C-alpha positions in Angstrom: 5.9 -31.8 8.0 4.3 -34.7 7.4 5.8 -37.7 9.4 5.5 -40.0 6.3 8.2 -37.8 5.0 10.4 -37.8 8.1 10.3 -41.8 8.3 12.0 -42.4 5.0 14.5 -39.5 5.1 18.1 -39.4 5.3 19.1 -37.0 8.5 20.9 -34.7 6.1 17.8 -33.9 4.1 15.5 -34.0 6.9 17.5 -31.3 8.4 17.2 -29.1 5.5 13.2 -29.7 5.3 13.2 -28.8 8.9 15.1 -25.6 8.3 12.9 -24.7 5.2 9.8 -25.0 7.2 10.6 -23.5 10.5 13.2 -21.0 9.7 12.4 -20.0 6.2 8.7 -20.3 6.8 8.0 -22.5 3.5 4.6 -24.0 3.3 4.1 -27.7 4.0 3.3 -28.0 0.2 6.7 -26.5 -0.5 8.6 -28.9 1.9 6.9 -31.7 0.4 7.9 -30.4 -3.1 11.4 -30.1 -1.9 11.7 -33.8 -0.6 10.3 -35.2 -3.8 12.5 -33.2 -5.9 15.6 -34.5 -3.8 14.2 -38.0 -3.6 14.3 -38.1 -7.4 17.7 -36.7 -7.7 19.4 -38.9 -5.1 17.8 -41.9 -6.5 19.5 -41.0 -9.8 22.8 -40.6 -8.2 22.7 -43.9 -6.3 21.6 -45.4 -9.5 24.3 -44.3 -11.8 26.8 -44.6 -9.3 26.0 -48.3 -9.1 25.1 -48.3 -5.5 22.0 -50.3 -5.6 21.1 -53.8 -6.9 20.6 -53.8 -10.6 16.9 -55.2 -10.3 15.5 -52.7 -8.2 12.8 -50.2 -9.8 13.7 -46.3 -9.9 10.8 -45.7 -7.9 11.7 -48.5 -5.3 15.3 -47.1 -4.6 16.0 -46.3 -1.0 17.5 -43.0 -0.5 18.4 -43.4 3.3 22.1 -44.5 2.8 22.6 -40.8 1.4 25.1 -39.0 3.8 27.6 -35.8 3.3 30.4 -38.2 2.1 28.2 -38.8 -0.7 27.0 -35.5 -1.2 30.7 -34.1 -1.3 31.3 -36.0 -4.5 28.7 -34.4 -6.5 29.9 -32.2 -9.3 28.0 -29.7 -11.6 28.5 -32.3 -14.3 26.3 -34.6 -12.0 23.5 -32.0 -12.0 23.5 -31.4 -15.5 23.4 -35.3 -16.4 20.6 -35.5 -14.0 18.5 -32.7 -15.8 19.6 -34.6 -19.0 17.6 -37.7 -17.5 14.7 -35.6 -16.2 14.1 -34.6 -19.8 15.1 -37.7 -21.8 14.0 -40.6 -19.6 11.1 -38.7 -17.4 9.7 -36.7 -20.0 10.0 -33.5 -17.6 9.2 -30.0 -19.4 11.1 -27.1 -19.1 9.0 -26.0 -16.1 9.2 -29.1 -14.3 13.1 -29.1 -14.9 13.6 -25.4 -14.0 11.9 -26.2 -10.4 14.1 -29.3 -9.8 16.8 -27.0 -10.6 15.7 -24.3 -8.0 15.5 -27.2 -5.4 18.9 -28.3 -6.1 20.2 -24.8 -5.7 18.5 -24.1 -2.5 19.5 -27.7 -1.0 23.2 -27.2 -1.8 23.4 -23.6 -0.9 21.9 -24.5 2.5 24.6 -27.1 3.0 27.5 -24.7 1.7 26.5 -21.3 3.1 24.2 -22.1 6.0 25.4 -25.4 7.6 29.2 -25.3 6.0 28.9 -29.3 5.5 30.4 -28.6 2.0 33.3 -26.3 0.8 32.1 -25.6 -2.5 28.6 -25.4 -3.8 28.3 -27.5 -7.1 25.0 -25.7 -8.1 26.1 -22.3 -7.6 26.6 -21.8 -11.5 23.9 -24.3 -12.5 21.8 -22.6 -15.1 17.8 -23.3 -15.3 16.2 -24.4 -18.3 14.5 -21.6 -20.0 10.8 -21.5 -19.7 8.5 -20.0 -21.8 6.5 -17.2 -20.3 2.8 -17.6 -20.8 0.5 -14.9 -19.8 -1.8 -15.7 -17.1 -5.3 -16.6 -18.2 -8.3 -14.5 -16.7 -11.9 -13.8 -16.9 -12.9 -10.6 -18.5 -15.0 -7.8 -16.9 -18.1 -9.3 -18.6 -17.1 -12.9 -17.5 -16.6 -11.7 -13.9 -20.4 -10.2 -13.6 -21.4 -13.4 -15.2 -19.8 -15.5 -12.5 -21.2 -13.2 -9.7 -24.6 -13.3 -11.3 -24.5 -17.1 -11.2 -24.4 -17.4 -7.6 -27.7 -18.9 -6.0 -28.7 -21.6 -3.5 -28.8 -22.3 0.4 -25.3 -20.9 0.9 -25.5 -18.1 -1.8 -24.4 -15.5 0.8 -21.2 -17.2 1.6 -20.5 -18.1 -1.8 -21.0 -14.9 -3.3 -18.8 -13.5 -0.6 -16.1 -16.0 -1.6 -16.2 -14.9 -5.3 -16.2 -11.3 -4.5 -13.0 -11.6 -2.4 -11.2 -13.6 -4.9 -12.2 -11.1 -7.8 -11.6 -8.1 -5.8 -8.6 -8.9 -3.5 -6.7 -11.4 -5.5 -6.3 -13.9 -2.8 -4.6 -17.3 -3.0 -6.9 -20.2 -2.5 -5.1 -21.0 0.7 -5.1 -17.3 1.8 -9.0 -17.2 1.8 -9.5 -20.5 3.5 -7.3 -19.4 6.1 -9.2 -16.1 6.9 -10.5 -15.7 10.5 -13.0 -13.4 11.9 -10.4 -11.3 13.4 -9.1 -10.9 10.0 -11.7 -8.2 9.1 -11.1 -4.9 11.1 -13.7 -2.5 11.9 -11.7 0.0 9.6 -12.7 -2.1 6.7 -9.3 -3.8 6.3 -8.5 -7.3 5.6 -5.4 -9.1 7.3 -4.0 -12.0 5.1 -1.5 -14.4 5.9 0.6 -15.4 2.7 3.4 -17.3 1.8 6.1 -17.7 4.1 3.8 -16.6 7.1 3.8 -13.0 5.9 1.0 -10.7 6.8 -0.3 -8.2 4.5 -3.4 -5.9 4.9 -5.7 -5.2 1.8 -8.1 -2.4 1.6 -11.7 -3.8 1.4 -14.0 -1.8 -1.1 -17.7 -1.5 -1.0 -18.4 -4.7 -2.7 -16.4 -6.6 -0.1 -17.7 -4.9 2.8 -21.3 -5.6 1.8 -20.6 -9.0 0.8 -18.9 -9.7 4.2 -21.8 -8.2 6.0 -24.4 -10.3 4.3 -22.7 -13.4 5.0 -21.7 -12.7 8.5 -25.7 -12.1 9.0 -26.3 -16.0 8.3 -23.0 -17.6 9.3 -23.6 -20.5 11.4 -22.3 -19.7 14.8 -23.5 -22.9 16.8 -22.2 -26.7 16.4 -18.7 -25.4 15.2 -15.7 -27.2 16.9 -13.3 -25.0 19.1 -10.6 -25.3 16.6 -12.7 -23.8 13.8 -14.8 -21.4 15.8 -12.8 -18.2 14.6 -12.9 -19.4 10.9 -14.5 -16.8 8.5 -15.8 -19.3 6.1 -17.8 -22.2 7.3 -18.4 -25.3 5.4 -21.9 -27.2 5.8 -20.4 -29.8 8.2 -19.9 -26.5 10.6 -15.8 -26.5 10.2 -13.5 -24.1 8.5 -14.0 -24.5 4.8 -11.3 -26.6 2.9 -9.5 -25.7 -0.3 -11.1 -28.7 -2.0 -14.8 -27.6 -1.0 -13.8 -24.0 -2.4 -12.4 -25.3 -5.4 -15.8 -27.2 -5.9 -17.8 -24.2 -5.3 -15.8 -22.1 -7.9 -16.0 -24.6 -10.5 -19.9 -25.4 -10.2 -20.4 -21.6 -10.5 -18.0 -21.5 -13.5 -20.2 -24.1 -15.2 -23.3 -22.4 -14.3 -22.3 -19.4 -15.9 -21.3 -21.0 -18.8 -17.5 -20.6 -18.4 -17.0 -24.3 -17.2 -15.0 -25.1 -20.6 -12.4 -22.2 -20.4 -10.0 -23.5 -18.2 -10.6 -21.4 -15.5 -10.0 -22.2 -11.6 -9.7 -20.5 -8.4 -6.1 -19.4 -9.1 -7.6 -17.9 -12.4 -9.7 -15.7 -10.4 -6.6 -14.4 -8.7 -5.1 -13.6 -11.8 -8.5 -11.8 -13.1 -8.4 -9.5 -10.0 -4.7 -8.5 -10.7 -5.6 -8.0 -14.4 -8.8 -6.0 -14.0 -7.0 -3.7 -11.1 -4.1 -3.0 -13.6 -6.1 -2.5 -16.9 -9.2 -0.9 -15.6 -8.1 0.7 -12.4 -4.7 2.2 -13.6 -3.1 0.5 -10.5 0.7 1.1 -10.1 2.5 -2.3 -10.7 4.4 -1.8 -7.4 1.1 -1.3 -5.4 -0.4 -4.2 -7.3 2.7 -6.2 -5.9 1.9 -5.4 -2.4 -1.8 -6.3 -2.9 -1.0 -9.6 -4.4 1.5 -10.5 -1.8 4.7 -11.0 -4.5 7.9 -11.3 -3.0 9.5 -9.4 -5.9 8.5 -7.1 -8.6 9.3 -9.7 -11.4 6.5 -11.8 -10.7 4.0 -9.0 -10.9 5.4 -7.5 -14.0 3.7 -10.3 -16.1 0.3 -8.6 -15.8 1.9 -5.5 -17.6 2.7 -8.0 -20.4 -1.1 -8.6 -21.0 -1.6 -4.9 -21.8 1.3 -5.2 -24.6 -0.3 -8.3 -25.9 -3.6 -6.6 -26.2 -1.9 -3.5 -28.0 -0.5 -6.0 -30.4 -3.8 -7.7 -31.0 -5.5 -4.4 -31.4 -2.9 -3.2 -34.0 -3.3 -6.6 -35.9 -7.0 -6.5 -35.9 -6.6 -3.4 -38.2 -8.2 -4.3 -41.7 -5.2 -3.0 -43.3 -3.0 -5.1 -41.3 -2.4 -7.5 -44.2 -2.4 -4.9 -46.9 0.6 -5.3 -49.5 2.0 -3.1 -52.1 0.8 -4.1 -55.8 
């Protein structure tokens, strides 16, 4: 957890953030998100309760006075009023409000069920805004080959290996950057550290094994700091490759392949891997869940909707689709 968060954080929120990161295994990014959501919420509460001076800007409201006594006065009506404020005053869309609702649920559940600091949970019956489920954007099989064929340059073995792992294994960006030399077993298996520090093992196919072998043959070994010596992918500065660098690599090859204006990104490569496995490989949805490292099957089932959408489009494309009886 970043010290900047701890510095301006009320003890009761700081303890929740620490619990989320250390006990629940949430990533630093998730914990940062929790803090920002709670900061906005308690700025709203302090404001509507008249506990701040009138001339203070919303973004300057200090939430350090927040304590258990204030929290005990919060009702579900306050929570819904806050969500209305987020929609009308801050212009938050349904997805953002749904995320903030989730943060409030988790926070108040922690106070009620884990630490027993409050007797009743005001967020227990809090409904989440309905979010329109959009199908994940992905590259076609032809697009994927175009992207791989675009790889060239002094780091072509490394860059090609990165793209192959994205497109075949469905890795998250952080998972790929966190890979170590020891992540690859002699049996052709890849151990991945996913969300919540949960490990999963992915079988490496021939394309992955060949790409890794070609990259390891040219991977730098000298001038790497001790802290990064075990990293699989090394940057031109001889350090573990960063998320930002990988995003730049992917973006540059997407542009080179003529796919730069399609809205694709590193995460879309993960969607591509899942979609290709489901559509072309007839992979069972439960197996796909384990490969992607999803916590529940519901998250994975969005890929089944892609096929349904394609079926609908196929029917709609029939030249008789708009025929009408005279």
